[in-house]
C-alpha positions in Angstrom: 67.5 90.8 -51.6 70.5 88.8 -50.6 73.1 91.6 -51.8 73.7 93.8 -54.8 70.7 95.7 -54.0 72.2 98.9 -55.6 73.7 96.9 -58.7 72.8 97.3 -62.3 71.6 93.5 -61.7 68.7 94.8 -59.6 67.5 97.8 -61.8 64.9 96.0 -63.7 63.7 94.1 -60.5 63.4 97.3 -58.6 61.4 99.0 -61.6 59.0 96.1 -61.7 58.2 96.3 -58.1 57.7 99.9 -58.1 55.5 99.7 -61.4 52.4 98.8 -59.0 53.2 101.2 -56.2 52.0 104.9 -56.1 54.4 107.4 -56.7 54.1 109.0 -53.3 55.2 107.5 -50.2 58.5 105.8 -51.3 61.1 106.0 -48.6 64.5 104.9 -48.0 65.2 104.2 -44.2 68.6 104.5 -43.0 68.6 102.7 -39.7 70.6 99.7 -40.7 73.8 101.8 -41.3 72.9 104.6 -38.9 76.0 104.0 -36.7 78.5 104.4 -39.4 80.5 107.7 -39.8 79.5 107.8 -43.6 75.9 107.3 -43.1 75.1 110.6 -44.8 77.2 109.5 -47.9 75.4 106.0 -47.9 71.9 107.9 -47.8 72.9 110.0 -50.7 74.1 107.0 -52.7 70.8 105.1 -52.2 68.8 108.3 -53.4 70.9 108.8 -56.4 70.8 105.0 -57.5 66.9 105.0 -57.1 66.8 108.5 -59.1 69.3 107.9 -61.6 69.4 104.2 -62.2 65.9 103.2 -61.2 64.1 106.1 -62.4 62.2 107.1 -59.1 62.4 109.8 -56.4 62.5 108.5 -53.0 62.5 110.3 -49.8 65.2 109.6 -47.0 63.8 109.1 -43.6 66.3 109.3 -41.0 66.0 107.1 -37.7 69.6 106.4 -36.9 69.7 106.1 -33.3 67.5 106.0 -30.1 68.9 109.2 -28.8 66.7 111.3 -31.1 64.3 113.9 -29.9 60.8 112.5 -29.3 59.7 114.7 -32.2 62.2 113.4 -34.7 61.2 109.9 -33.7 57.5 110.9 -34.2 58.2 112.2 -37.5 59.7 109.2 -38.9 57.1 106.8 -37.4 54.6 109.0 -39.1 56.2 108.9 -42.3 56.7 104.9 -42.1 53.1 104.5 -41.1 52.0 106.2 -44.1 54.5 105.0 -46.7 53.8 102.7 -49.7 57.3 101.6 -50.3 60.0 101.2 -48.0 63.7 100.3 -48.6 66.3 99.2 -45.9 69.1 97.9 -46.6 73.0 97.4 -45.8 74.6 97.7 -42.1 74.0 95.7 -38.8 70.8 93.7 -38.6 71.3 93.6 -34.7 71.6 97.4 -34.5 68.6 98.0 -36.9 66.4 95.6 -34.8 67.5 97.6 -31.4 66.8 101.1 -33.0 63.4 99.8 -34.7 62.2 98.3 -31.6 63.1 100.8 -29.0 61.7 103.5 -31.1 58.4 101.6 -31.8 58.7 101.6 -35.6 58.7 98.0 -36.3 55.1 97.5 -36.0 54.3 100.0 -38.7 56.0 97.7 -41.3 52.9 95.6 -40.9 50.8 98.6 -42.0 52.9 99.2 -45.0 52.7 95.5 -46.3 48.7 95.8 -46.1 48.8 98.2 -48.7 52.3 98.4 -50.3 55.8 97.0 -50.4 58.9 96.6 -48.3 62.2 95.7 -49.7 64.7 94.4 -47.1 68.2 93.7 -48.6 71.4 92.6 -47.1 71.6 93.3 -43.6 68.0 94.4 -43.4 66.9 91.1 -45.0 68.3 89.1 -41.9 65.5 91.0 -39.8 62.8 89.6 -41.7 62.6 86.2 -40.1 61.9 84.6 -36.7 65.2 85.0 -35.7 68.2 87.0 -36.7 71.9 86.3 -37.1 74.0 88.9 -35.3 76.6 88.9 -38.1 79.2 91.4 -37.0 78.9 90.0 -33.2 79.7 86.5 -34.6 82.0 87.1 -37.6 83.9 90.0 -36.6 84.0 90.0 -32.8 84.2 86.2 -32.5 81.2 85.5 -30.1 79.8 82.0 -30.0 77.0 81.6 -32.8 73.6 82.7 -31.2 70.3 84.1 -32.3 68.4 87.6 -31.9 64.8 87.6 -32.2 63.8 88.8 -35.5 60.7 91.0 -36.7 59.2 88.0 -38.3 57.6 89.9 -40.8 57.7 86.9 -43.0 56.0 84.6 -40.5 53.1 87.0 -39.8 52.5 87.7 -43.4 53.0 84.3 -45.0 52.7 81.7 -42.3 56.4 80.6 -42.8 58.3 80.2 -39.9 61.9 80.9 -41.1 65.1 82.6 -40.5 66.4 84.7 -43.6 69.8 84.5 -44.6 71.1 86.8 -47.3 74.8 86.2 -48.8 74.1 82.6 -48.9 76.6 81.7 -51.6 79.2 84.3 -50.4 83.0 83.2 -51.4 84.8 86.1 -50.2 86.7 84.0 -47.7 88.8 82.0 -50.5 90.6 79.6 -48.1 87.8 79.6 -45.7 84.0 79.1 -45.8 82.0 82.2 -45.8 78.7 81.2 -47.1 75.7 81.6 -45.3 76.2 85.3 -44.6 79.9 84.7 -43.5 78.9 81.9 -41.0 80.2 78.9 -43.0 78.8 75.4 -42.5 80.3 74.8 -39.1 78.7 77.7 -37.5 75.6 77.5 -39.5 75.1 73.9 -38.1 75.6 75.3 -34.5 72.9 77.9 -35.3 70.5 75.5 -36.7 71.0 73.1 -33.5 69.4 76.2 -31.7 66.4 76.8 -33.6 62.8 75.3 -32.7 61.8 72.2 -34.8 59.2 74.2 -36.8 61.7 76.9 -37.8 63.6 76.4 -41.2 66.3 78.4 -43.2 65.6 80.5 -46.0 68.6 81.5 -47.9 69.0 84.1 -50.7 72.3 84.1 -52.9 74.1 87.4 -53.5 72.6 89.5 -56.5 69.5 87.5 -55.9 66.2 88.6 -54.7 62.8 86.7 -53.7 59.4 88.4 -54.1 56.5 87.2 -51.9 53.0 88.3 -53.3 50.9 88.1 -50.4 47.6 88.2 -52.4 48.4 85.4 -54.9 50.8 83.4 -52.8 53.2 83.3 -55.6 57.0 83.5 -54.8 59.4 84.3 -57.6 63.2 84.4 -57.6 65.0 87.0 -59.6 68.7 88.0 -60.0 71.6 85.5 -60.7 71.4 83.0 -58.0 68.9 80.9 -56.2 66.6 80.7 -52.9 67.4 77.7 -50.7 64.8 76.2 -48.3 67.1 74.1 -45.8 65.7 72.0 -43.0 68.1 69.6 -41.3 69.8 67.6 -44.3 67.1 68.5 -46.7 67.9 71.1 -49.3 65.8 72.5 -51.9 66.3 75.4 -54.4 64.5 77.6 -56.8 66.7 79.2 -59.4 66.4 82.8 -60.9 63.6 83.1 -63.1 61.5 80.5 -61.7 58.6 80.6 -59.3 56.9 78.7 -56.6 54.3 79.0 -54.0 54.3 80.0 -50.3 52.3 76.5 -49.7 55.2 74.5 -51.7 58.0 76.2 -49.6 56.1 75.1 -46.4 55.9 71.7 -48.1 59.5 71.6 -48.8 60.5 72.7 -45.2 58.1 70.1 -43.7 56.5 72.7 -41.7 52.8 73.9 -41.1 52.1 77.5 -42.1 50.9 79.6 -39.0 49.1 82.8 -39.8 48.7 85.3 -37.2 46.5 88.4 -36.8 48.7 91.5 -38.0 46.1 94.3 -37.4 46.3 95.3 -33.8 43.4 97.4 -32.3 45.8 100.1 -31.4 46.3 100.7 -35.4 42.5 100.6 -35.9 42.4 103.3 -33.4 45.1 105.5 -34.9 43.1 105.2 -38.4 39.8 106.4 -36.9 42.0 109.2 -35.2 43.4 110.3 -38.6 40.0 110.0 -40.3 38.6 112.5 -37.6 41.4 114.7 -38.3 40.9 114.8 -42.2 37.2 115.6 -41.7 37.7 118.2 -39.3 36.4 116.6 -36.2 39.3 117.9 -34.0 37.8 117.5 -30.6 36.5 114.0 -31.2 40.0 113.1 -32.6 41.6 114.6 -29.5 39.1 112.4 -27.4 40.1 109.3 -29.4 43.7 110.0 -28.8 43.5 110.3 -25.0 41.5 107.1 -25.0 44.9 105.5 -25.6 45.8 106.6 -22.0 43.6 103.5 -21.0 46.0 101.2 -22.7 49.3 100.1 -21.5 52.1 102.6 -22.3 54.3 100.1 -24.1 56.8 101.1 -27.0 54.2 100.4 -29.8 51.8 102.7 -27.9 53.9 105.5 -27.4 55.3 105.4 -31.1 51.7 105.5 -32.3 50.8 108.5 -30.1 54.1 110.2 -31.5 52.8 109.7 -35.1 49.3 111.2 -34.2 50.9 114.2 -32.5 52.9 114.7 -35.7 49.7 114.5 -37.6 48.0 117.2 -35.5 51.0 119.4 -36.1 51.0 118.8 -39.9 47.5 119.8 -40.1 48.0 122.8 -37.8 50.5 124.0 -40.2 48.7 123.4 -43.3 48.3 126.8 -45.4 44.7 125.9 -46.2 43.6 126.6 -42.7 42.4 129.8 -41.2 44.4 130.8 -38.2 41.5 131.8 -35.7 38.9 129.1 -36.9 41.1 126.2 -37.4 44.6 126.5 -36.2 43.5 127.8 -32.6 41.5 124.2 -32.1 44.6 122.1 -33.3 46.9 123.8 -31.1 44.3 123.7 -28.2 44.1 119.9 -28.7 47.9 119.5 -28.8 48.1 121.5 -25.5 45.3 119.1 -24.2 47.2 116.2 -25.2 50.5 117.7 -23.7 48.7 118.4 -20.4 47.5 114.7 -20.2 51.0 113.4 -20.9 52.7 115.8 -18.4 50.0 114.7 -15.9 50.8 111.2 -16.5 54.6 111.5 -16.1 55.0 110.5 -20.0 57.3 113.1 -20.6 58.5 111.7 -24.0 54.8 112.5 -25.2 54.8 115.9 -23.7 58.4 116.5 -25.4 56.9 115.4 -28.7 54.0 118.0 -28.6 56.2 120.5 -27.6 58.6 120.0 -30.4 55.5 120.0 -32.7 54.5 123.3 -31.3 57.8 125.0 -31.5 58.0 123.8 -35.1 54.7 125.9 -35.6 56.4 128.9 -34.1 54.0 128.5 -31.2 55.2 129.9 -27.9 53.9 128.1 -24.7 53.5 129.7 -21.5 52.7 127.4 -18.5 51.1 129.2 -15.6 49.2 128.3 -12.6 45.9 128.6 -14.5 47.1 126.4 -17.3 48.9 126.5 -20.5 48.8 129.8 -22.7 50.1 130.1 -26.2 50.9 132.5 -28.9 51.8 131.8 -32.5 53.9 134.0 -34.6 52.6 135.5 -37.6 54.3 135.0 -40.8 
């Protein structure tokens, strides 16, 4: 969505999008505006809009900074990983990218798209392409035009190697050109000159949205404006109410679609661990979790481990389970994972497990003979 994501114009589009999405797992992610002093107020406004105007309840997932505890990051990752619909909107695209990358949450957007919907609006829309305009840094601070690396969700899932520019028809400048997300023609030309030859501009007007159906390859434009494909001096538009295809967009941009694999072995392993947990095979699940020690400890791996730790904690806290026969093994499993993390010097993982155990009212005592635990009875 180019802008106006919480305006009356977008109520019906939101309702149509949500019509095919399960009623559970609908989350609003606050990262793009997480640096703002009024972030709480903005989150409440979004929840109120979807509840009162669109008619759906959403869950706010807070991931405003990289300074959160390991447990808090793990919880946010787990919620995104299992979501069916994710919304992110206004704020700073460069700030959102930094937080999403450093917390390891970005790859889980791919998981959502394999079964559900992601709605990126305004600032968040800028992150969807191969590269991202750092709008504040250029327009407000005055830095020379440059690109940040984007999430490239669009490229991985449609094969379209593009940069997404919302606010494409902005006219707030009055006496100066603020089209193209406040860049204007002069700065957009400078930015285009820095792009690889196979990357094009996909512009979305204000109060306008573009939906990509990954199954049918149909692309629909809705709202009050147009979608623009721009490559060099060639400009092609699709107006609101009309539709095209992913293949036609590639043809108009004179680029070849490049489809990349989006399912990493890491996520397959994560699904297997969750399945083992669901069926009660705790020890096998922990063995599979600890096998991740054989992989590079990059950001994505850490985020997945954190999500699985959170899952273990959630199952241990389940009111269905018996304290002695089920909760005990889960806690032992968490301690086993914690000991492995401490031995490997992965203190962020050890902290995440400690946070989970603390939330379960589990007291840990580290002794020369190993870690012992006790749980407070409710």
